[in-house]
C-alpha positions as a printed NumPy array, in Angstrom:
array([[106.207, -23.575, 243.343],
       [102.917, -22.177, 241.484],
       [100.729, -24.653, 240.626],
       [ 99.026, -24.326, 237.292],
       [ 97.053, -27.076, 236.838],
       [ 94.346, -25.775, 239.304],
       [ 94.486, -22.458, 237.392],
       [ 94.077, -23.415, 233.575],
       [ 91.332, -25.761, 235.251],
       [ 89.405, -22.541, 236.698],
       [ 90.166, -20.122, 233.443],
       [ 88.915, -23.134, 231.225],
       [ 85.559, -23.152, 233.306],
       [ 85.211, -19.496, 232.888],
       [ 85.982, -19.876, 228.79 ],
       [ 83.073, -22.108, 228.351],
       [ 80.961, -20.354, 230.78 ],
       [ 81.424, -17.469, 228.492],
       [ 80.788, -19.561, 225.428],
       [ 77.294, -20.837, 227.045],
       [ 76.204, -17.283, 227.537],
       [ 76.575, -15.979, 224.289],
       [ 73.4  , -17.759, 223.482],
       [ 71.535, -15.497, 225.091],
       [ 72.527, -12.565, 223.12 ],
       [ 71.975, -14.853, 219.981],
       [ 69.044, -16.024, 220.687],
       [ 67.644, -12.589, 221.332],
       [ 68.969, -11.377, 218.086],
       [ 66.947, -14.792, 215.661],
       [ 63.816, -13.402, 218.246],
       [ 63.997, -10.366, 216.847],
       [ 64.796, -11.662, 213.26 ],
       [ 68.441,  -9.869, 212.797],
       [ 71.439, -10.695, 210.671],
       [ 73.663,  -9.959, 213.982],
       [ 73.338, -13.735, 215.476],
       [ 75.863, -14.657, 213.217],
       [ 78.332, -12.824, 214.737],
       [ 77.941, -14.736, 217.536],
       [ 78.346, -18.448, 216.491],
       [ 82.177, -18.391, 216.018],
       [ 83.125, -16.927, 219.566],
       [ 80.651, -19.698, 220.689],
       [ 82.066, -22.093, 218.879],
       [ 85.902, -21.041, 219.816],
       [ 84.983, -20.783, 223.377],
       [ 83.584, -23.591, 223.726],
       [ 86.252, -25.988, 222.256],
       [ 89.217, -24.469, 223.64 ],
       [ 87.529, -23.613, 227.204],
       [ 86.567, -27.258, 226.909],
       [ 90.033, -28.653, 225.675],
       [ 91.031, -27.176, 229.185],
       [ 88.811, -28.843, 231.321],
       [ 88.71 , -31.971, 229.793],
       [ 92.718, -31.645, 229.98 ],
       [ 92.893, -31.09 , 233.488],
       [ 89.539, -32.261, 235.291],
       [ 91.075, -34.698, 237.665],
       [ 93.346, -31.955, 239.065],
       [ 92.819, -31.307, 242.907],
       [ 91.665, -28.193, 243.656],
       [ 93.355, -27.661, 246.908],
       [ 95.355, -24.485, 246.29 ],
       [ 97.56 , -21.979, 248.292],
       [ 96.803, -18.161, 248.978],
       [ 98.973, -16.896, 246.583],
       [ 97.041, -19.014, 243.712],
       [ 93.511, -18.02 , 245.   ],
       [ 95.109, -14.37 , 243.934],
       [ 95.921, -15.089, 240.762],
       [ 92.795, -17.337, 240.353],
       [ 90.866, -14.144, 241.159],
       [ 92.486, -11.533, 239.745],
       [ 92.764, -13.685, 236.161],
       [ 89.074, -14.494, 236.265],
       [ 87.914, -11.204, 236.087],
       [ 90.2  , -10.289, 233.197],
       [ 89.786, -13.24 , 231.309],
       [ 85.772, -12.385, 232.172],
       [ 86.138,  -8.389, 230.855],
       [ 88.496,  -9.774, 227.216],
       [ 86.082, -12.614, 226.706],
       [ 82.903, -10.677, 226.64 ],
       [ 84.615,  -7.539, 224.892],
       [ 84.429,  -9.632, 221.686],
       [ 80.668,  -9.105, 220.48 ],
       [ 81.551,  -5.375, 220.885],
       [ 83.788,  -5.92 , 218.6  ],
       [ 82.029,  -7.761, 215.617],
       [ 78.652,  -7.382, 215.571],
       [ 77.158,  -4.44 , 214.408],
       [ 78.285,  -2.272, 217.188],
       [ 81.66 ,  -2.377, 215.706],
       [ 83.559,  -0.904, 218.581],
       [ 87.53 ,  -0.428, 218.718],
       [ 89.305,  -2.792, 221.373],
       [ 89.687,  -0.21 , 223.623],
       [ 86.083,   1.142, 223.313],
       [ 84.829,  -2.525, 223.414],
       [ 87.016,  -3.26 , 226.546],
       [ 85.483,   0.114, 228.241],
       [ 82.606,  -1.083, 227.74 ],
       [ 82.887,  -4.689, 228.494],
       [ 84.7  ,  -3.763, 231.817],
       [ 81.87 ,  -1.497, 232.586],
       [ 79.616,  -4.635, 232.265],
       [ 81.37 ,  -6.991, 234.569],
       [ 82.396,  -4.989, 237.111],
       [ 79.04 ,  -3.654, 237.286],
       [ 80.008,   0.245, 237.01 ],
       [ 77.553,   1.373, 234.267],
       [ 79.659,   3.635, 232.876],
       [ 79.143,   3.703, 228.846],
       [ 80.661,   5.179, 225.491],
       [ 77.488,   4.41 , 223.216],
       [ 75.607,   6.477, 221.486],
       [ 72.227,   6.447, 220.077],
       [ 71.632,   3.171, 222.702],
       [ 68.118,   3.135, 221.317],
       [ 68.634,   1.994, 217.917],
       [ 71.166,  -0.82 , 218.867],
       [ 70.495,  -4.64 , 218.259],
       [ 68.217,  -6.   , 220.598],
       [ 71.337,  -8.45 , 221.473],
       [ 73.976,  -6.36 , 222.276],
       [ 71.489,  -4.605, 224.862],
       [ 70.748,  -8.04 , 226.673],
       [ 74.851,  -8.749, 226.702],
       [ 75.392,  -5.867, 228.159],
       [ 72.705,  -5.966, 230.902],
       [ 73.148,  -9.767, 231.278],
       [ 77.084,  -8.827, 232.064],
       [ 76.032,  -6.751, 234.955],
       [ 73.908,  -9.916, 236.204],
       [ 76.677, -11.809, 236.299],
       [ 79.487,  -9.246, 237.728],
       [ 76.9  ,  -8.588, 240.374],
       [ 76.737, -12.282, 241.552],
       [ 79.935, -12.319, 240.903],
       [ 80.893,  -9.713, 243.65 ],
       [ 78.953, -10.982, 245.824],
       [ 80.725, -14.379, 245.894],
       [ 84.321, -13.073, 245.761],
       [ 83.42 , -10.541, 248.547],
       [ 82.16 , -13.182, 250.771],
       [ 83.915, -16.298, 249.792],
       [ 87.156, -15.096, 248.912],
       [ 87.95 , -11.79 , 250.157],
       [ 87.304, -13.057, 254.085],
       [ 90.384, -15.324, 253.575],
       [ 92.637, -13.145, 251.398],
       [ 91.953,  -9.936, 254.27 ],
       [ 90.939,  -7.729, 252.065],
       [ 90.157,  -4.542, 253.547],
       [ 89.07 ,  -5.952, 256.889],
       [ 86.671,  -8.579, 255.006],
       [ 87.772, -11.065, 257.5  ],
       [ 85.016, -10.059, 259.607],
       [ 82.436, -11.327, 256.955],
       [ 84.487, -14.79 , 257.515],
       [ 82.12 , -17.756, 257.784],
       [ 82.331, -19.833, 260.547],
       [ 83.803, -23.492, 260.034],
       [ 84.764, -22.95 , 256.558],
       [ 87.914, -23.896, 254.646],
       [ 88.902, -21.63 , 251.588],
       [ 91.334, -24.391, 250.165],
       [ 89.072, -27.672, 251.021],
       [ 88.567, -29.42 , 247.773],
       [ 85.038, -30.196, 248.61 ],
       [ 83.966, -27.078, 250.84 ],
       [ 80.241, -27.894, 251.409],
       [ 79.224, -25.224, 253.652],
       [ 80.957, -22.502, 250.99 ],
       [ 79.173, -24.643, 248.479],
       [ 75.61 , -24.81 , 250.295],
       [ 75.806, -20.877, 250.766],
       [ 76.887, -20.155, 247.158],
       [ 73.769, -21.833, 245.983],
       [ 71.506, -20.051, 248.563],
       [ 72.508, -16.817, 247.555],
       [ 71.946, -17.736, 243.955],
       [ 68.825, -18.577, 244.223],
       [ 67.999, -15.339, 246.366],
       [ 69.584, -13.076, 243.764],
       [ 67.724, -15.753, 240.917],
       [ 64.491, -15.383, 242.469],
       [ 64.799, -11.145, 243.078],
       [ 65.408, -11.009, 239.53 ],
       [ 62.405, -13.038, 238.278],
       [ 60.274, -11.288, 240.692],
       [ 61.573,  -7.746, 239.148],
       [ 60.806,  -9.052, 235.495],
       [ 57.073,  -9.275, 236.41 ],
       [ 56.703,  -5.798, 238.156],
       [ 58.695,  -4.099, 235.592],
       [ 56.322,  -5.997, 232.992],
       [ 53.198,  -5.199, 234.651],
       [ 53.864,  -1.824, 235.746],
       [ 54.553,  -0.802, 232.028],
       [ 57.699,  -1.815, 230.637],
       [ 57.675,  -4.174, 227.3  ],
       [ 59.022,  -7.597, 228.374],
       [ 62.396,  -7.05 , 226.483],
       [ 63.046,  -3.395, 228.577],
       [ 61.712,  -5.536, 231.943],
       [ 64.273,  -7.876, 231.419],
       [ 67.266,  -6.156, 231.166],
       [ 66.208,  -3.662, 233.475],
       [ 66.052,  -6.349, 235.715],
       [ 69.82 ,  -7.491, 235.346],
       [ 71.234,  -4.048, 235.642],
       [ 69.017,  -3.517, 238.444],
       [ 69.291,  -5.807, 241.443],
       [ 73.182,  -5.93 , 240.379],
       [ 73.116,  -2.463, 241.374],
       [ 74.747,  -1.973, 237.431],
       [ 72.101,   0.878, 235.749],
       [ 73.146,   0.09 , 231.967],
       [ 69.549,   0.844, 230.363],
       [ 68.3  ,   0.101, 226.692],
       [ 67.115,   3.669, 226.441],
       [ 69.274,   7.071, 225.825],
       [ 67.146,   8.477, 228.71 ],
       [ 67.698,   5.735, 231.122],
       [ 64.558,   6.022, 233.463],
       [ 63.455,   9.761, 232.318],
       [ 62.107,   7.197, 228.874],
       [ 59.21 ,   5.453, 231.125],
       [ 58.131,   8.611, 233.158],
       [ 56.69 ,   6.794, 235.415],
       [ 56.787,   7.153, 239.33 ],
       [ 55.488,   3.425, 240.009],
       [ 58.302,   2.061, 238.043],
       [ 60.852,   4.54 , 239.893],
       [ 58.897,   2.772, 243.149],
       [ 60.014,  -0.434, 242.342],
       [ 63.681,   0.07 , 241.516],
       [ 64.253,   1.885, 244.504],
       [ 62.631,  -1.014, 246.422],
       [ 65.073,  -3.72 , 244.914],
       [ 68.46 ,  -1.345, 244.254],
       [ 68.391,  -0.957, 248.605],
       [ 67.595,  -5.229, 248.349],
       [ 70.955,  -4.847, 246.303],
       [ 73.066,  -2.893, 248.547],
       [ 71.918,  -5.233, 251.147],
       [ 74.329,  -8.074, 252.273],
       [ 73.55 , -11.139, 250.526],
       [ 74.404, -13.218, 253.322],
       [ 71.565, -11.733, 255.755],
       [ 69.009, -11.71 , 252.868],
       [ 69.718, -15.381, 252.903],
       [ 69.348, -15.418, 256.538],
       [ 66.265, -13.529, 256.797],
       [ 64.706, -15.994, 254.154],
       [ 65.323, -19.024, 256.179],
       [ 64.547, -18.032, 259.794],
       [ 62.566, -14.62 , 259.958],
       [ 62.042, -11.439, 259.002],
       [ 64.128,  -9.245, 261.702],
       [ 67.76 , -10.31 , 261.196],
       [ 68.249,  -7.322, 258.407],
       [ 67.225,  -4.86 , 260.73 ],
       [ 69.941,  -6.096, 263.268],
       [ 72.708,  -6.012, 261.114],
       [ 74.796,  -2.67 , 262.603],
       [ 76.038,  -2.568, 258.722],
       [ 72.301,  -2.446, 257.678],
       [ 70.799,   0.3  , 260.109],
       [ 73.666,   2.415, 259.111],
       [ 72.956,   2.148, 255.498],
       [ 69.44 ,   2.945, 256.415],
       [ 70.354,   6.048, 258.282],
       [ 72.697,   7.168, 255.963],
       [ 69.913,   7.16 , 253.016],
       [ 67.405,   8.351, 254.896],
       [ 69.905,  11.713, 255.906],
       [ 71.183,  11.743, 252.381],
       [ 67.309,  11.29 , 250.693],
       [ 66.352,  14.096, 253.274],
       [ 69.126,  17.075, 253.097],
       [ 68.875,  16.512, 248.909],
       [ 64.997,  16.933, 248.57 ],
       [ 65.594,  19.851, 251.124],
       [ 67.953,  21.013, 248.562],
       [ 66.445,  20.354, 245.055],
       [ 62.532,  20.112, 245.518],
       [ 62.397,  23.731, 243.861],
       [ 64.232,  21.966, 241.113],
       [ 62.341,  19.103, 240.516],
       [ 58.595,  19.215, 238.485],
       [ 55.278,  17.572, 239.774],
       [ 54.119,  17.602, 243.477],
       [ 55.292,  16.816, 246.86 ],
       [ 54.93 ,  12.938, 246.661],
       [ 56.689,  13.088, 242.918],
       [ 59.699,  14.914, 243.869],
       [ 60.486,  12.902, 246.803],
       [ 60.28 ,   9.497, 244.835],
       [ 62.252,  11.478, 242.211],
       [ 64.609,  12.855, 244.884],
       [ 65.277,   9.64 , 246.083],
       [ 65.41 ,   7.441, 243.316],
       [ 68.382,   9.26 , 241.976],
       [ 70.057,   9.404, 245.576],
       [ 70.077,   5.898, 245.812],
       [ 70.809,   5.228, 242.504],
       [ 74.428,   6.77 , 243.212],
       [ 75.261,   5.922, 247.056],
       [ 73.9  ,   1.953, 245.422],
       [ 76.213,   2.645, 242.393],
       [ 73.857,   1.574, 239.826],
       [ 73.914,   4.797, 237.881],
       [ 70.246,   5.22 , 236.5  ],
       [ 69.097,   8.861, 236.272],
       [ 65.37 ,   9.889, 235.852],
       [ 66.389,  13.639, 236.221],
       [ 69.656,  15.404, 235.506],
       [ 70.499,  16.298, 238.489],
       [ 73.583,  18.766, 238.126],
       [ 70.451,  21.088, 237.69 ],
       [ 69.809,  20.639, 240.747],
       [ 72.232,  23.218, 242.812],
       [ 75.988,  22.8  , 243.619],
       [ 75.345,  21.125, 247.024],
       [ 73.153,  18.264, 245.404],
       [ 76.21 ,  17.464, 243.208],
       [ 78.885,  17.52 , 245.867],
       [ 76.371,  15.589, 248.484],
       [ 76.343,  12.542, 245.127],
       [ 80.402,  12.633, 244.877],
       [ 80.406,  12.262, 248.64 ],
       [ 77.542,   9.611, 248.244],
       [ 79.803,   7.527, 245.588],
       [ 82.556,   7.164, 247.64 ],
       [ 80.244,   5.808, 250.36 ],
       [ 78.517,   3.323, 248.934],
       [ 76.743,  -0.061, 250.023],
       [ 77.346,  -3.141, 252.249],
       [ 79.743,  -5.417, 252.172],
       [ 78.742,  -8.427, 250.932],
       [ 76.298,  -6.658, 248.29 ],
       [ 76.69 ,  -5.435, 244.572],
       [ 77.557,  -2.424, 245.514],
       [ 80.767,  -0.152, 245.181],
       [ 82.674,   2.079, 246.815],
       [ 84.384,   2.157, 250.296],
       [ 81.148,   0.134, 252.336],
       [ 79.352,   1.331, 254.835],
       [ 81.2  ,  -1.103, 257.5  ],
       [ 84.81 ,   0.325, 256.8  ],
       [ 83.255,   3.455, 258.158],
       [ 81.857,   2.213, 260.854],
       [ 85.206,   0.165, 261.828],
       [ 87.576,   3.797, 261.713],
       [ 84.682,   5.679, 263.556],
       [ 84.981,   2.853, 266.205],
       [ 88.982,   2.748, 265.762],
       [ 88.765,   6.63 , 266.303],
       [ 86.412,   6.764, 269.534],
       [ 88.888,   3.903, 270.956],
       [ 92.088,   6.102, 270.392],
       [ 90.265,   8.937, 272.02 ],
       [ 89.114,   6.735, 275.177],
       [ 92.988,   5.891, 275.193],
       [ 93.926,   9.476, 275.288],
       [ 91.979,  10.159, 278.429],
       [ 92.822,   6.554, 280.009],
       [ 96.203,   5.26 , 278.354],
       [ 95.889,   2.181, 281.167],
       [ 92.19 ,   1.267, 280.304],
       [ 91.825,  -1.909, 278.139],
       [ 88.356,  -1.785, 275.716],
       [ 87.847,  -3.488, 272.419],
       [ 84.737,  -2.504, 269.756],
       [ 82.566,  -5.149, 268.136],
       [ 80.816,  -5.444, 264.748],
       [ 77.909,  -7.447, 264.895],
       [ 79.163,  -9.365, 267.836],
       [ 82.564,  -9.619, 266.115],
       [ 85.738,  -8.443, 268.42 ],
       [ 87.527,  -5.707, 265.803],
       [ 90.977,  -7.231, 266.07 ],
       [ 93.887,  -4.593, 265.041],
       [ 94.838,  -6.485, 262.559],
       [ 91.359,  -5.412, 260.846],
       [ 91.724,  -2.117, 261.957],
       [ 94.985,  -1.929, 260.259],
       [ 93.432,  -3.743, 256.636],
       [ 90.906,  -1.158, 257.225],
       [ 93.349,   1.783, 257.101],
       [ 95.662,   0.272, 254.729],
       [ 92.699,   0.265, 252.34 ],
       [ 91.515,   3.627, 253.101],
       [ 94.885,   4.852, 251.988],
       [ 95.173,   2.884, 249.043],
       [ 91.469,   3.907, 247.542],
       [ 91.898,   7.727, 248.427],
       [ 95.649,   7.777, 246.785],
       [ 94.176,   5.318, 243.536],
       [ 90.89 ,   8.148, 243.306],
       [ 94.024,  11.103, 243.165],
       [ 96.381,   9.144, 240.983],
       [ 93.845,   8.088, 238.577],
       [ 92.292,  11.718, 237.985],
       [ 96.007,  13.22 , 238.008],
       [ 96.488,  10.889, 234.92 ],
       [ 93.203,  11.729, 233.682],
       [ 94.183,  15.215, 233.876],
       [ 97.33 ,  14.849, 231.555],
       [ 94.766,  14.219, 228.47 ],
       [ 93.181,  18.087, 228.945],
       [ 90.124,  16.991, 230.715],
       [ 88.428,  19.622, 233.206],
       [ 89.036,  19.456, 236.653],
       [ 85.112,  18.588, 237.173],
       [ 85.501,  15.772, 234.78 ],
       [ 88.69 ,  14.523, 235.803],
       [ 87.399,  13.785, 239.871],
       [ 84.103,  12.841, 239.117],
       [ 85.571,   9.867, 236.316],
       [ 87.813,   8.885, 238.778],
       [ 85.608,   8.924, 241.77 ],
       [ 82.53 ,   7.364, 239.81 ],
       [ 84.834,   4.382, 238.013],
       [ 86.424,   3.781, 241.335],
       [ 83.351,   3.507, 243.054],
       [ 81.768,   1.64 , 240.038],
       [ 78.757,   4.223, 240.173],
       [ 79.039,   5.082, 236.082],
       [ 77.833,   8.424, 235.157],
       [ 79.753,  11.689, 236.705],
       [ 79.487,  15.348, 236.577],
       [ 79.573,  18.194, 234.019],
       [ 78.748,  18.692, 230.915],
       [ 81.198,  15.452, 229.341],
       [ 80.583,  12.724, 231.581],
       [ 77.169,  14.144, 233.683],
       [ 73.487,  12.559, 233.804],
       [ 72.828,  14.033, 229.88 ],
       [ 76.237,  12.507, 228.607],
       [ 78.922,   9.276, 228.412],
       [ 82.567,   8.655, 228.167],
       [ 82.497,   8.376, 224.528],
       [ 84.002,  11.697, 223.766],
       [ 87.616,  10.573, 226.056],
       [ 90.525,   9.56 , 224.162],
       [ 91.782,   6.123, 224.368],
       [ 94.106,   6.73 , 226.487],
       [ 91.461,   8.584, 229.522],
       [ 88.843,   5.301, 228.401],
       [ 92.271,   2.966, 229.429],
       [ 92.82 ,   4.825, 232.742],
       [ 89.474,   4.603, 234.224],
       [ 89.136,   1.225, 232.396],
       [ 91.64 ,  -0.007, 234.822],
       [ 90.172,   2.004, 237.766],
       [ 87.213,   0.202, 237.388],
       [ 89.   ,  -2.995, 237.696],
       [ 90.852,  -1.821, 240.505],
       [ 87.847,  -0.248, 242.445],
       [ 85.761,  -3.698, 241.977],
       [ 88.242,  -6.062, 242.977],
       [ 89.44 ,  -4.378, 246.184],
       [ 92.611,  -2.713, 244.894],
       [ 94.412,  -4.965, 247.288],
       [ 93.515,  -8.034, 245.661],
       [ 95.387,  -6.405, 242.388],
       [ 98.369,  -4.809, 243.951],
       [ 99.835,  -7.572, 245.62 ],
       [ 99.953,  -9.1  , 242.644],
       [102.583,  -6.167, 241.958],
       [105.003,  -6.927, 244.798],
       [108.332,  -8.911, 243.532],
       [108.286, -10.884, 246.833],
       [105.087, -12.138, 246.337],
       [106.062, -14.467, 242.793],
       [109.238, -15.251, 244.864],
       [108.885, -18.776, 246.629]])
């Protein structure tokens, strides 16, 4: 029997949290002396009353939940956040329709960075800070889900990152709580440092705050139409490069690095492969594109590195229209969208470790072809890779590619061209943001798409962010049977 009380308690907590978070855009509207602050007052009051009632009613509930309830709570919390956070887009000066508001909210919460908003420079400050703050929340949220929840749900091989000795259904959860606190401290500290660096190197304070939120979360929302091209500063690009890379690394490793020494980050197999992919990608794209980029060689290298890291990390910032760099560069960017960063980071995509697991399985398979009776095993960061992990990763790969093609097919029914369908599907399932082509490329956005296409892409963002299986398992009839 499904226990609804823990679900109600979590839902009430989420509703209350969003109510408190809405004070952030309200405060900025007051500071900048606009009338939009009134649009936040009613949702705040409503959320706090409804959420508070659910929390008070269920405050003594035992939080020990079943595996089934863990799936439901994970998906429901994310959906609830999306709907609640869409309200400011409906009732402020932006005045979006329901579909557009949900698209923008989902893009923020999933740190995708795809937008349907035009003339961003003229938008109210409250909405601009709200968009970026949603990405900041989504960034820390997906880190917690990836490290605490997905390993126990055995989603896509994430069981490799199971913490020794913890129990996800233990009411007290002392070890998990400690890890979450440490990760949050690192996340918050990096954000504050980034605000300071952006500010002293040329951004005004508001831009520094909004871009810090969307950089460390690898989200990509900007407070300007031209994204980072607006600042025209190599120093700002270098700062963004460094922190986008940090956001692409496993936060658990960053915590261990800060506690013990500086070397855990370089010992992690996944991180080493991620840096190798980065170096190869930047080198190839620089070789292909340097003739199309203005400036001296150092400036060209910074620009190429910035845009390459922005794509592979799923951030989606742009400082140049990389479609002018030639078809080879565009194809490589499309491939990088799928690769993504490290597991346990804020990035999207398939994640580097899954490619490592697949290549490891291929290596084992080839060895068994040569020596059928041999017994061998592969390791990942010192842990033996089990058969169930291989199966989990291969299932995830299959579903990921299947969802990508299905999303592209559904988009084609709206009359979009082939490149737009393919790149929009790839960008949203990998939570990157910009696609390719004149419609949704670096110089465009998703505003021109019809509501049907936006709903398809909203669902694709959601599926990609929660690792597909977390959501798809709810569609199996046997899941709901006792």
